[in-house]
BAFI-3210 file (N, C-alpha, C; in Angstrom, 3 decimals, decimal comma, padded with zeros to 6 digits):
// residues 328
n [1|2|3|4|5|6|7|8|9|10|11|12|13|14|15|16|17|18|19|20|21|22|23|24|25|26|27|28|29|30|31|32|33|34|35|36|37|38|39|40|41|42|43|44|45|46|47|48|49|50|51|52|53|54|55|56|57|58|59|60|61|62|63|64|65|66|67|68|69|70|71|72|73|74|75|76|77|78|79|80|81|82|83|84|85|86|87|88|89|90|91|92|93|94|95|96|97|98|99|100|101|102|103|104|105|106|107|108|109|110|111|112|113|114|115|116|117|118|119|120|121|122|123|124|125|126|127|128|129|130|131|132|133|134|135|136|137|138|139|140|141|142|143|144|145|146|147|148|149|150|151|152|153|154|155|156|157|158|159|160|161|162|163|164|165|166|167|168|169|170|171|172|173|174|175|176|177|178|179|180|181|182|183|184|185|186|187|188|189|190|191|192|193|194|195|196|197|198|199|200|201|202|203|204|205|206|207|208|209|210|211|212|213|214|215|216|217|218|219|220|221|222|223|224|225|226|227|228|229|230|231|232|233|234|235|236|237|238|239|240|241|242|243|244|245|246|247|248|249|250|251|252|253|254|255|256|257|258|259|260|261|262|263|264|265|266|267|268|269|270|271|272|273|274|275|276|277|278|279|280|281|282|283|284|285|286|287|288|289|290|291|292|293|294|295|296|297|298|299|300|301|302|303|304|305|306|307|308|309|310|311|312|313|314|315|316|317|318|319|320|321|322|323|324|325|326|327|328]
n.u [084,578|080,957|080,269|078,606|075,195|074,130|075,932|076,455|076,887|078,190|078,853|080,764|080,943|081,791|079,722|078,417|075,931|073,833|075,129|074,882|071,900|071,696|073,053|071,934|069,330|070,224|071,232|068,935|067,172|064,982|066,068|068,854|071,604|074,106|076,837|078,662|079,877|081,529|082,609|085,060|085,773|087,420|086,769|086,536|085,102|083,327|082,353|084,119|084,443|082,334|081,277|083,083|082,544|080,171|081,103|082,685|079,985|079,261|080,464|080,135|080,554|082,655|084,917|086,658|089,151|089,759|092,398|091,659|089,787|086,290|082,851|081,632|083,940|084,316|081,518|082,572|085,013|084,046|082,133|084,116|085,227|083,318|082,113|079,319|076,537|074,927|074,551|074,123|073,320|073,708|072,970|074,549|072,763|070,285|067,600|066,514|063,423|062,589|061,821|063,167|065,526|064,492|062,003|063,302|064,997|063,365|061,976|063,999|064,816|062,853|062,545|064,665|065,942|066,321|068,201|068,223|066,956|064,439|062,567|060,267|060,553|060,949|060,432|062,351|062,533|065,234|064,576|063,812|061,146|058,583|058,266|056,569|056,962|056,726|059,060|059,770|058,928|056,944|058,489|059,154|060,945|062,998|064,041|065,102|064,531|062,492|063,827|065,944|063,984|062,266|063,467|063,153|064,889|065,310|067,244|070,439|070,181|068,257|068,588|068,874|071,034|072,340|075,881|076,933|076,055|076,951|079,600|080,311|080,310|081,781|082,033|080,715|080,941|083,571|084,380|082,394|080,400|077,311|074,706|076,181|075,250|072,712|073,101|074,692|072,567|071,245|072,896|073,028|070,457|070,298|071,474|070,429|067,406|064,997|063,379|060,582|059,556|056,996|056,678|057,469|060,152|062,771|063,945|064,794|066,785|066,161|067,936|068,933|071,832|072,728|074,317|073,137|071,671|072,808|071,777|071,825|074,517|073,745|072,118|073,246|075,239|073,715|072,422|074,684|075,424|072,913|073,425|075,492|074,676|072,673|074,358|075,956|073,681|072,101|069,708|067,913|064,916|064,787|062,626|062,200|064,858|064,729|062,211|063,415|065,202|063,470|062,200|063,796|064,597|061,685|061,727|063,426|062,242|060,289|061,319|062,399|060,150|059,325|061,470|060,407|061,728|060,682|060,933|063,091|061,926|059,742|061,538|062,708|060,662|059,850|062,191|061,713|059,377|060,365|061,900|060,563|057,101|054,895|055,367|054,292|051,856|052,177|052,446|052,105|053,128|054,758|052,919|051,563|053,543|053,658|051,021|051,712|053,672|052,863|050,587|051,843|053,110|050,573|049,280|049,520|052,364|052,203|049,512|049,604|051,398|050,173|048,119|047,078|049,513|049,478|047,311|047,624|049,718|049,841|048,137|049,449|051,686|051,850|051,813|051,434|052,556|054,654|054,331|056,296|058,647|060,371|060,594|063,152]
n.v [069,271|069,882|073,149|074,183|074,879|077,158|078,686|078,502|080,511|079,946|082,238|081,875|081,514|080,614|079,222|076,656|075,672|076,099|075,400|072,923|072,983|074,874|073,798|071,167|072,447|073,559|071,506|069,832|071,216|070,832|072,043|071,235|070,982|072,342|074,163|073,981|076,601|077,208|079,696|080,318|082,493|082,183|080,540|079,433|077,179|074,264|074,265|073,536|071,534|070,064|070,941|069,403|067,012|066,608|067,271|065,197|063,274|064,364|066,035|068,001|070,167|072,669|073,966|076,613|078,618|081,889|084,557|086,789|088,178|089,108|089,398|090,719|090,287|087,899|087,149|088,262|087,015|084,853|084,976|085,204|082,876|081,491|079,201|079,237|080,419|081,493|083,372|082,554|083,633|082,140|082,849|081,628|080,669|080,747|079,637|077,515|077,347|074,279|074,789|076,794|077,867|076,704|078,333|080,727|080,920|079,684|082,355|083,885|083,209|083,156|085,803|087,481|090,098|090,715|090,943|090,201|088,107|088,441|087,669|086,616|086,715|084,946|085,352|083,047|081,211|080,105|077,538|076,918|077,597|079,716|083,198|084,995|087,200|088,515|089,600|091,680|092,508|093,174|094,044|094,673|095,484|098,489|099,516|101,433|103,797|102,509|100,253|101,848|102,866|100,464|098,395|095,911|093,253|091,906|090,282|088,830|085,674|086,261|086,626|085,937|085,783|087,182|085,946|087,462|090,178|090,578|090,962|093,051|094,839|096,928|095,090|093,504|095,714|096,508|097,621|098,340|097,350|096,851|096,454|096,125|094,628|095,884|098,247|097,095|095,966|098,267|099,694|098,022|098,057|100,074|099,850|097,279|095,613|094,141|091,353|089,782|086,851|086,012|084,965|083,191|081,729|082,023|081,669|083,658|083,710|084,406|084,366|084,567|085,201|086,321|088,334|090,291|091,669|094,164|097,093|099,696|100,319|099,043|101,388|103,028|102,913|101,959|104,815|106,016|104,567|105,475|108,259|108,051|107,286|109,327|111,675|110,711|110,857|113,300|114,108|112,623|112,849|114,652|114,112|111,476|110,477|111,153|109,798|107,198|106,812|107,414|104,749|102,668|103,087|102,596|099,411|098,470|098,772|097,065|094,311|094,626|094,008|091,467|090,467|090,686|092,679|095,407|097,711|099,205|099,078|100,648|103,175|103,093|103,344|106,155|107,495|107,001|108,346|111,110|111,442|111,305|112,304|111,693|109,528|107,125|106,962|106,625|104,079|100,832|098,383|099,988|101,526|099,276|098,570|100,671|100,069|097,317|098,193|100,432|098,741|096,808|098,085|099,479|097,496|094,313|092,551|089,600|089,636|090,639|088,880|086,755|086,926|089,171|089,956|087,440|087,974|090,118|089,876|088,027|089,623|092,174|091,076|089,385|086,463|083,253|082,675|080,218|077,558|075,373|076,375|074,675|071,341|069,347]
n.w [104,940|105,181|106,082|109,703|109,884|111,610|114,356|117,732|120,164|123,614|126,462|129,397|132,921|135,712|135,944|137,150|138,252|136,351|133,604|132,322|131,852|130,097|128,145|127,386|126,346|123,748|122,445|122,463|120,235|118,003|115,032|113,902|112,701|113,814|115,076|118,739|120,595|123,232|125,499|127,583|130,200|132,213|134,742|137,762|139,080|138,809|135,820|133,654|133,836|133,784|130,889|129,749|129,820|128,208|125,954|125,496|124,310|122,383|119,702|118,199|119,896|120,947|123,164|124,501|125,458|125,688|125,555|127,164|129,879|130,190|129,168|126,985|125,287|125,014|123,735|120,846|120,413|119,988|117,748|115,969|115,304|115,143|112,600|111,227|109,305|110,492|113,633|116,989|120,223|123,375|126,920|129,872|132,137|130,907|129,037|125,945|124,093|122,528|119,871|118,794|116,905|115,155|114,316|114,226|111,939|109,870|109,155|108,745|106,277|104,556|104,567|102,951|103,210|105,988|108,571|111,278|113,353|115,878|119,217|121,748|125,531|128,324|131,990|133,922|137,217|139,629|139,489|137,034|136,845|135,609|136,018|135,729|133,670|130,772|127,970|125,386|122,266|119,660|116,521|113,177|110,204|109,038|111,869|113,659|115,648|117,174|118,289|120,166|121,902|122,602|123,192|122,219|121,811|124,037|125,493|125,333|125,125|122,967|120,170|116,318|114,003|111,136|110,161|107,897|107,948|110,781|109,847|109,116|110,714|113,479|116,753|119,855|122,237|124,485|126,159|128,060|130,569|131,824|129,273|126,879|124,904|124,363|123,101|121,224|119,393|118,795|117,140|115,421|114,022|112,954|110,725|109,348|108,442|110,926|111,825|114,028|115,506|116,911|119,649|122,878|123,175|124,550|127,819|130,486|132,978|136,219|139,192|142,547|142,674|140,421|137,921|136,945|139,153|139,923|140,230|140,123|138,279|136,198|135,479|134,862|133,583|131,408|130,798|129,667|127,504|126,165|125,773|124,236|121,830|121,474|121,298|118,721|116,986|116,628|115,282|116,395|118,285|121,081|123,591|123,196|124,243|127,182|127,498|127,371|129,571|131,358|131,235|131,500|134,274|135,276|134,241|135,578|138,286|137,678|137,517|140,223|141,417|141,035|142,146|144,457|145,885|147,616|148,293|147,056|144,583|144,801|144,968|142,246|140,323|141,520|140,239|137,509|137,502|137,959|136,188|133,743|133,265|132,310|130,877|131,406|130,208|127,468|127,200|127,733|129,333|130,860|132,474|133,827|135,451|136,811|138,531|139,394|141,393|143,221|144,224|145,627|147,992|148,606|149,882|152,435|152,333|152,109|151,076|148,881|147,747|147,225|146,303|145,002|143,227|141,122|140,005|138,856|136,943|134,852|133,317|132,649|131,864|130,066|131,017|133,023|136,423|137,460|136,195|134,574|132,540|130,168|129,731|131,448]
ca.u [083,453|080,419|080,060|077,315|074,069|074,255|077,015|075,575|077,696|077,700|080,318|080,634|081,954|081,657|077,965|078,597|074,779|073,145|075,594|074,304|070,669|071,564|073,307|070,490|068,643|070,765|071,283|067,384|066,781|064,607|066,897|070,114|072,457|075,047|077,702|078,178|080,784|081,558|083,971|085,226|086,471|088,398|085,879|087,051|084,366|083,344|082,195|084,900|084,700|080,759|081,491|084,047|081,588|078,934|081,768|082,778|079,198|078,855|081,354|079,814|080,714|083,651|085,415|087,780|089,791|090,256|093,544|091,002|088,346|084,528|081,644|081,636|084,922|083,701|080,724|083,457|085,847|083,074|082,096|085,574|086,020|082,276|082,039|077,967|076,105|073,905|075,117|072,869|073,924|072,825|073,439|074,667|072,038|069,501|066,922|065,925|062,404|063,218|061,822|063,530|066,148|063,611|061,000|063,825|065,389|062,248|061,503|065,515|065,008|061,663|063,291|066,252|066,423|066,211|069,474|068,239|065,155|063,962|061,769|059,736|061,124|060,066|061,638|062,187|063,871|066,518|064,392|063,033|059,446|057,775|057,989|055,282|057,054|057,140|059,690|059,871|058,295|057,139|059,000|060,171|061,810|063,703|063,206|065,946|063,941|061,767|065,048|065,931|062,820|061,341|064,173|062,506|065,879|065,347|068,577|071,284|069,800|067,081|068,323|069,516|071,822|073,175|076,878|077,600|075,953|078,315|081,037|080,096|080,432|082,128|081,049|079,976|081,773|084,381|084,690|080,774|079,999|076,157|073,928|076,415|074,231|071,699|074,219|075,077|071,463|070,870|073,617|072,680|068,857|070,459|071,912|069,786|065,994|064,756|061,813|060,460|058,608|056,162|056,759|058,052|060,991|063,575|063,564|065,640|066,907|066,544|068,238|069,667|073,219|073,362|074,917|071,719|071,779|073,663|070,875|072,881|075,310|073,073|071,352|074,700|075,769|072,489|072,466|076,066|074,938|071,931|073,996|076,606|073,390|071,959|075,111|076,355|072,862|071,420|068,482|066,932|064,028|064,997|061,843|062,868|066,116|063,651|061,523|063,825|065,548|062,570|061,629|065,344|063,984|060,328|061,662|064,029|061,130|059,193|062,205|062,357|058,710|059,443|062,166|060,211|062,423|059,729|061,450|063,819|060,681|059,436|062,623|063,055|059,473|060,170|063,206|060,938|058,489|060,913|062,743|059,321|056,074|053,725|055,766|053,129|050,542|052,257|053,576|051,328|054,090|055,137|051,557|051,316|054,543|053,440|050,148|052,282|054,353|051,791|050,091|052,851|052,918|049,622|048,620|050,412|053,348|051,612|047,850|049,961|052,062|049,425|046,266|047,023|050,396|049,084|046,315|047,959|050,726|049,178|047,296|050,629|053,233|051,348|052,347|051,150|053,645|054,579|054,887|057,961|058,820|060,343|060,765|064,469]
ca.v [068,729|071,542|073,881|074,133|076,357|077,856|078,570|078,726|081,144|080,204|082,687|081,364|082,111|080,245|078,735|075,314|075,304|075,966|075,728|071,933|073,114|075,676|073,073|070,587|073,165|073,880|070,451|069,380|071,898|070,611|072,105|070,254|071,603|073,740|073,696|074,792|077,564|077,526|080,455|080,141|083,432|082,070|079,842|078,712|076,191|073,074|074,488|073,278|069,940|069,961|070,781|068,468|065,514|067,196|067,358|063,726|062,498|065,230|066,656|069,533|071,459|073,510|074,854|077,639|079,785|083,416|085,244|088,376|088,191|090,051|088,860|091,214|089,933|086,149|086,999|088,546|085,901|083,220|085,256|085,464|081,833|080,799|078,993|079,060|081,180|082,357|083,382|082,814|083,410|081,378|082,979|080,127|080,569|080,992|077,967|077,976|076,120|073,330|075,104|078,292|078,019|076,522|079,288|081,960|080,221|079,817|083,773|084,641|082,227|083,557|087,489|087,222|091,427|090,744|090,548|089,647|087,862|088,499|086,506|087,033|085,783|084,600|085,234|082,226|081,526|078,949|075,860|077,122|078,259|080,866|084,460|085,884|088,377|088,328|090,358|091,638|093,745|092,544|094,963|094,424|096,256|099,266|099,947|102,026|104,482|101,439|099,944|102,517|103,281|099,469|097,146|094,514|092,445|091,695|089,845|088,318|085,034|086,177|086,970|084,963|087,142|086,618|086,128|088,153|091,349|091,012|090,607|094,392|096,243|096,850|094,133|094,030|097,109|095,661|098,620|098,454|095,839|096,113|096,742|096,022|093,855|096,656|099,055|096,355|096,009|099,751|100,323|096,745|098,374|101,393|099,517|096,462|095,231|093,471|090,714|089,112|085,541|086,676|083,524|083,076|080,837|082,029|081,201|084,213|083,286|085,256|083,819|085,080|085,988|086,852|089,491|091,538|092,659|095,684|097,897|100,948|099,990|098,967|102,395|103,995|102,653|102,142|106,210|106,438|104,081|106,455|109,361|108,343|107,499|110,583|112,478|110,547|111,023|114,282|114,355|111,919|113,850|114,713|113,451|110,125|110,268|111,391|108,637|105,783|106,884|107,008|103,344|101,968|102,861|101,571|098,439|097,889|098,899|095,919|093,377|094,232|093,291|090,096|089,492|091,103|093,704|096,168|099,580|099,064|099,201|101,950|103,740|103,074|103,881|107,194|107,954|106,819|109,413|112,359|111,789|111,983|112,157|111,278|108,294|105,797|107,327|106,032|102,863|100,155|097,891|100,987|101,511|098,038|098,390|101,557|099,258|097,029|098,491|100,754|098,001|096,102|099,171|099,690|095,773|093,935|091,556|088,316|089,543|091,028|087,967|084,788|086,940|090,393|089,659|086,271|087,903|091,309|089,740|087,358|090,969|093,013|090,399|087,856|084,851|083,116|082,328|078,942|076,819|075,000|076,854|073,896|070,127|069,508]
ca.w [105,344|105,040|107,973|110,082|109,368|112,771|115,281|118,750|121,195|125,231|126,945|130,518|133,672|137,008|135,994|137,355|138,619|135,208|132,399|131,817|131,607|128,968|126,669|127,062|126,005|122,713|122,115|122,398|119,173|116,762|114,416|114,503|112,069|114,503|116,294|120,055|120,725|124,847|125,594|128,992|130,667|133,157|135,292|138,744|139,539|138,043|134,801|132,332|133,596|133,066|129,541|129,011|129,444|127,166|124,277|125,082|123,734|120,989|118,330|117,704|120,949|121,528|124,533|124,360|126,797|125,225|126,906|127,808|130,703|129,707|128,348|125,543|124,497|124,915|122,340|120,141|120,062|119,491|116,309|114,904|115,341|114,227|111,213|110,614|108,383|111,011|114,744|117,992|121,463|124,494|128,179|130,551|132,920|130,275|128,229|124,499|123,480|121,600|118,757|118,943|115,858|113,878|113,874|113,652|110,790|108,889|109,281|107,721|105,179|103,777|104,355|102,743|103,700|107,165|108,979|112,750|113,679|117,413|119,761|123,099|126,170|129,734|133,054|135,028|138,383|139,736|139,151|135,381|136,584|135,237|137,312|135,278|132,965|129,513|127,640|124,292|121,424|117,788|115,978|111,678|109,095|109,464|113,525|114,230|116,415|117,925|119,160|121,101|122,636|123,419|123,737|121,582|121,750|125,183|126,208|124,347|124,444|122,070|118,216|115,182|113,502|109,639|110,292|106,882|109,106|111,808|109,656|108,302|111,869|114,908|117,473|121,371|122,942|125,407|127,421|128,904|131,541|131,034|128,176|125,905|123,656|124,110|121,949|119,952|118,378|118,343|116,064|114,081|113,901|112,060|109,372|108,890|108,715|111,961|112,309|114,959|115,638|118,037|120,340|124,119|122,687|125,682|129,243|131,140|134,330|137,204|140,170|143,756|142,547|139,025|137,707|136,881|140,039|139,927|139,210|139,783|138,037|134,957|135,133|135,104|132,129|130,050|130,529|128,987|126,249|125,448|125,406|123,118|120,771|121,279|120,369|117,446|115,850|117,080|114,835|117,571|119,066|122,808|124,264|123,293|125,446|128,406|127,557|127,043|130,696|132,137|130,901|132,102|135,910|135,185|133,894|136,801|139,408|137,497|138,024|142,119|142,010|140,513|143,253|146,095|147,011|147,027|148,753|145,599|143,112|145,297|144,376|140,657|140,288|141,371|139,657|136,520|137,223|138,060|134,767|132,731|134,370|131,224|130,210|131,389|129,504|125,989|127,193|128,918|130,313|132,360|133,703|134,750|136,436|138,321|139,033|140,438|142,579|144,199|144,831|146,598|148,829|149,966|150,467|152,787|151,062|151,811|150,701|147,736|146,516|147,390|145,417|143,740|142,077|140,717|139,218|137,753|136,117|133,360|132,544|132,336|131,441|129,036|131,255|134,109|136,911|138,411|135,326|133,795|130,826|129,406|130,594|131,602]
c.u [082,303|079,882|078,815|076,067|074,386|075,215|076,227|076,998|077,362|078,842|079,949|081,515|081,635|079,906|077,980|077,004|073,933|073,516|074,982|072,731|070,492|072,363|072,504|069,777|068,808|070,437|069,504|066,574|065,971|065,482|068,149|071,194|073,322|075,800|077,839|079,626|080,872|082,813|084,131|086,042|087,132|087,759|087,029|086,500|084,294|082,499|082,900|084,598|083,299|080,731|082,184|083,207|080,588|080,145|082,286|081,267|078,702|079,594|081,088|079,978|082,360|083,751|086,696|088,418|090,499|091,451|092,918|089,778|087,167|083,973|081,707|082,698|084,715|082,938|081,604|084,389|085,113|082,730|083,055|085,551|084,655|082,263|080,585|077,383|075,371|074,477|073,934|073,586|073,007|073,279|073,677|073,893|070,305|068,841|066,522|064,552|062,950|062,677|062,452|064,166|065,120|062,867|061,976|064,600|064,577|061,822|063,184|065,191|064,037|061,881|064,324|066,911|066,832|067,734|069,817|066,980|065,018|063,022|060,883|060,614|060,637|060,802|061,469|062,838|064,818|065,832|063,287|061,440|059,012|057,570|056,955|055,318|057,618|057,832|059,801|058,917|058,236|057,460|059,244|060,138|062,692|062,952|063,899|065,002|063,798|062,780|065,449|065,285|062,306|062,408|063,731|063,323|066,290|066,438|069,266|071,128|068,781|067,285|069,182|069,737|072,588|074,474|077,477|077,557|076,944|079,352|081,491|080,540|081,359|081,140|080,746|081,462|082,626|084,747|083,321|080,369|078,406|075,373|074,981|075,950|073,231|072,270|074,404|073,701|070,794|071,676|073,256|071,306|069,326|071,014|071,443|068,388|066,091|063,457|061,606|059,615|058,152|055,493|057,699|059,061|062,212|063,014|064,882|065,553|067,206|066,936|069,195|070,859|073,639|073,728|074,052|071,372|071,835|073,137|071,542|073,662|074,761|072,230|072,228|074,954|075,010|072,638|073,678|075,721|074,211|072,551|074,975|075,799|072,934|073,417|075,551|074,923|071,778|070,489|067,295|066,196|064,544|064,065|061,944|063,967|065,166|063,201|062,269|064,600|064,618|061,996|062,617|065,049|062,595|060,632|062,534|063,347|060,469|060,332|062,648|060,949|058,848|060,571|062,109|060,753|061,505|059,895|062,094|062,716|060,202|060,420|062,837|061,939|059,213|060,906|062,696|060,478|058,829|061,567|060,976|057,859|054,361|054,319|054,940|051,932|050,703|052,684|052,930|052,217|054,371|054,155|051,366|052,323|054,148|052,258|050,377|052,838|053,390|050,986|050,696|052,555|052,037|049,284|049,946|050,950|052,597|050,075|048,237|050,723|050,997|048,240|046,481|047,817|049,938|047,706|046,748|048,944|050,863|048,547|048,165|051,307|053,044|051,540|052,020|052,118|053,507|054,732|056,190|057,640|059,186|060,757|062,368|064,833]
c.v [070,299|071,927|073,895|075,240|077,148|077,759|079,272|079,230|081,129|080,616|082,025|081,702|081,487|079,683|077,400|074,925|075,016|075,392|074,207|072,129|073,805|075,105|072,071|071,589|073,429|072,327|069,745|070,251|070,859|070,488|071,879|070,280|072,962|072,938|074,765|075,261|077,926|078,413|080,866|081,608|083,487|081,258|079,346|077,285|075,027|073,162|073,412|071,791|069,682|069,868|069,884|067,052|065,534|066,540|065,837|062,620|063,514|066,243|067,864|070,667|071,455|073,941|075,508|078,789|080,894|083,745|086,523|087,935|088,977|089,006|089,598|090,531|088,122|086,306|087,350|087,663|084,496|083,369|084,881|084,213|080,436|080,287|078,880|080,247|081,952|082,360|083,466|082,927|082,996|082,157|081,678|079,604|080,493|079,418|078,575|076,983|075,418|073,688|076,289|078,480|077,839|077,395|080,653|081,547|079,984|081,342|084,632|083,991|082,872|085,323|087,422|088,963|091,606|090,381|089,628|089,402|087,908|087,517|087,352|086,358|086,157|084,890|083,830|081,956|080,415|077,769|075,880|076,982|079,372|082,055|085,331|087,178|087,835|089,681|090,569|092,151|093,441|094,108|094,005|095,653|096,793|099,981|100,783|102,541|103,445|100,561|100,433|102,822|101,970|098,354|096,064|093,557|092,138|090,942|089,245|086,941|084,777|085,936|085,751|085,793|086,137|086,557|087,492|089,289|091,771|091,362|092,099|095,453|095,905|096,266|094,678|095,520|096,591|096,581|098,582|096,967|095,455|096,764|096,829|095,301|094,871|097,437|098,756|096,192|097,430|099,673|099,214|097,195|099,357|100,873|098,270|096,125|094,408|092,542|089,930|087,880|085,762|085,544|083,434|081,965|080,840|081,988|082,406|084,286|084,389|084,936|084,971|086,152|086,346|088,005|090,738|092,328|093,756|096,710|099,352|101,183|099,847|100,268|103,366|103,691|102,721|103,910|106,623|105,809|105,148|107,819|109,425|108,041|108,368|111,597|112,015|110,494|112,187|114,800|113,632|112,679|113,793|114,293|112,226|109,892|110,349|109,990|107,409|105,847|106,767|105,596|102,487|101,782|101,903|099,976|097,692|097,668|097,264|094,681|093,366|093,861|091,951|089,251|089,767|092,036|095,581|097,910|099,842|099,571|100,376|102,880|104,082|103,689|105,717|108,030|108,156|108,000|111,064|112,306|112,218|111,337|111,784|110,028|107,176|105,662|106,680|104,698|101,907|099,318|098,948|101,197|100,089|098,056|099,402|100,949|098,648|097,143|099,527|099,996|097,120|096,881|099,272|098,188|095,479|092,652|090,458|088,308|090,138|089,756|086,731|085,330|088,072|090,322|089,010|086,945|089,428|090,584|088,892|088,689|091,989|092,731|089,109|086,333|084,446|082,405|081,034|077,573|076,697|075,807|076,011|072,294|069,744|068,387]
c.w [105,434|106,616|107,937|109,804|110,324|113,649|116,398|119,456|122,698|125,789|128,361|131,506|135,005|137,029|136,177|137,543|137,304|134,104|131,566|131,315|130,278|127,517|126,546|125,953|124,367|122,038|121,748|121,217|117,991|115,504|114,938|113,716|112,909|114,968|117,498|120,376|122,425|125,002|127,283|129,636|131,923|134,645|136,317|139,702|138,642|136,625|133,819|132,841|133,034|131,544|128,787|128,568|128,365|125,555|124,150|124,092|122,494|120,507|118,008|118,521|120,918|122,213|124,230|125,181|126,035|126,356|127,405|128,698|129,918|129,069|126,989|124,514|124,387|123,528|121,029|119,463|119,787|118,168|115,671|114,745|114,745|112,894|110,601|109,860|109,120|112,506|115,904|119,067|122,517|125,916|129,085|131,284|132,053|129,420|127,214|124,572|122,353|119,977|118,205|117,427|114,935|113,165|113,392|111,924|109,285|108,330|108,551|106,677|104,119|103,654|104,062|103,467|105,401|107,905|110,562|112,941|115,482|117,903|120,948|123,941|127,544|130,653|133,636|136,114|138,235|139,383|137,926|135,424|135,971|136,604|136,738|134,207|131,977|128,926|126,057|123,055|120,183|117,104|114,209|110,726|109,579|110,770|114,197|115,865|117,654|118,923|120,374|122,168|123,361|123,690|123,350|121,503|123,004|126,145|125,543|124,045|123,088|120,216|118,157|114,474|112,227|109,762|109,287|107,629|109,803|111,352|109,161|109,471|112,843|115,773|118,875|121,567|124,231|126,823|128,355|129,374|131,491|130,232|126,792|124,321|123,266|122,693|121,221|119,093|118,219|117,330|114,519|113,352|112,523|110,676|108,238|109,514|109,961|111,957|113,373|115,165|117,214|119,035|121,272|123,744|123,692|126,937|129,942|132,616|135,357|138,586|141,250|143,366|141,661|138,872|137,476|137,973|140,268|139,597|139,016|138,716|136,265|134,226|134,540|133,331|130,873|129,421|129,692|127,886|125,395|125,198|124,423|121,639|120,448|120,590|118,741|116,605|116,441|116,351|115,543|118,338|120,927|123,794|124,220|124,002|126,787|128,663|128,076|128,590|131,622|132,444|131,428|133,807|136,011|135,011|135,066|137,980|139,058|138,171|139,663|142,294|141,841|141,457|144,485|146,847|146,509|147,466|147,452|144,639|143,492|144,756|143,179|140,145|140,212|140,970|137,837|136,327|137,124|136,836|133,816|133,133|133,662|130,006|129,984|130,843|127,807|126,002|128,734|129,314|131,395|133,326|134,476|135,451|137,465|139,037|140,330|141,882|143,513|144,861|145,660|147,957|149,726|150,608|151,317|152,022|151,375|150,897|149,081|146,898|146,539|146,359|144,161|142,677|140,867|139,572|138,181|136,452|134,750|132,847|132,085|131,271|130,389|129,726|132,448|134,806|137,410|137,761|134,791|132,590|129,931|130,391|130,632|131,032]
res [m|k|p|p|e|v|s|i|i|i|p|v|l|n|c|e|r|y|i|s|y|a|i|k|s|a|l|n|q|s|f|q|d|f|e|i|i|i|v|d|s|g|s|k|d|q|t|p|q|i|v|k|k|f|i|e|k|d|k|r|i|n|f|i|k|p|s|k|p|g|l|p|y|a|r|n|y|g|i|e|v|a|k|g|e|y|i|a|f|l|e|a|d|d|l|w|h|p|d|k|l|l|f|q|l|e|c|l|k|t|k|p|e|v|g|l|v|s|c|y|s|v|t|i|d|e|n|g|l|l|l|g|w|r|l|g|v|n|v|n|g|m|v|y|e|k|v|i|e|k|n|p|i|s|n|c|s|v|p|l|i|r|h|k|c|l|q|t|m|d|l|f|d|e|k|v|k|y|g|d|d|a|e|m|w|i|r|f|a|k|k|f|p|i|a|t|v|p|k|a|l|v|g|y|r|r|w|p|d|n|r|s|k|d|y|e|k|i|l|e|d|g|e|c|i|l|k|k|v|f|n|d|n|p|t|l|p|k|e|l|y|n|f|c|i|s|k|s|s|s|t|l|a|g|l|c|i|i|d|r|r|y|d|k|a|k|e|y|l|m|k|s|l|n|k|n|k|t|a|f|l|r|d|f|h|m|l|g|i|a|i|l|v|i|s|a|l|v|l|r|p|f|i|f|e|k|g|f|l|n|l|l|l|p|l|v|f|k|t|k|p|g|k|k|f|i|n|d]
***
């Protein structure tokens, strides 16, 4: 039997609330030559039962339980068993636009030198509604320093990757809790050209209990990753390191605004300014986040959320909050 063209790897752990939406968004792709590999790191809820119901209807879905826990290990295990020429990852609480694979495959097939194709993503809430933040940057070519500076591959549900390129590399670092994907894309960009489909094809979910709320650990792991990158590449400019640390704190300030955590937004904005006071002059998104945070602190929350926030978000992040990302 001919192997599938794309392998979709979905790591899962206790995600009964959202896993069916993620699987449906994969199954509803306009491009249909794929397998789905669901890697369970030890779910104690109804996730396995939900997945098995999908398997009964579609034999392209495989459900496996590796011997070790952890998200990086689950991704690596999925890559090892994948049969496809191309690899895509989908987080268990995220969503794909129906044409996500189609657009990215067209890009890879017309640019044989490219190893990975990215796209934009948009933040969504627990109900799949847009929160108003578009993530991602349009980069193309050998863009190693730009990947370090701008984090254009904004989350792991974004890239489509040539399998043969991954087979030449060390995979996701299993010692890293947060940011293992960002570290991987930095190493990837040093070896292979990257391209971007400049469309919002991923819904990146923000919900009250998800793992991305441990902001201090995110900053700590991010700084460790950057230190390793710069220690391994001493020719990288020192000002780039300071800018990246500043931008990490600024990004968390923006996420705190989305989550309505205004005191924490102020805290991370101050950390960003303390690290690099001029970074906001070279990055439009950082400047926009600073304006949002200051506005939230000056205005009453009701006025800010009902009026000012909805005016500023489309200007800064190019998406209007409140609409459905995709139809369920």
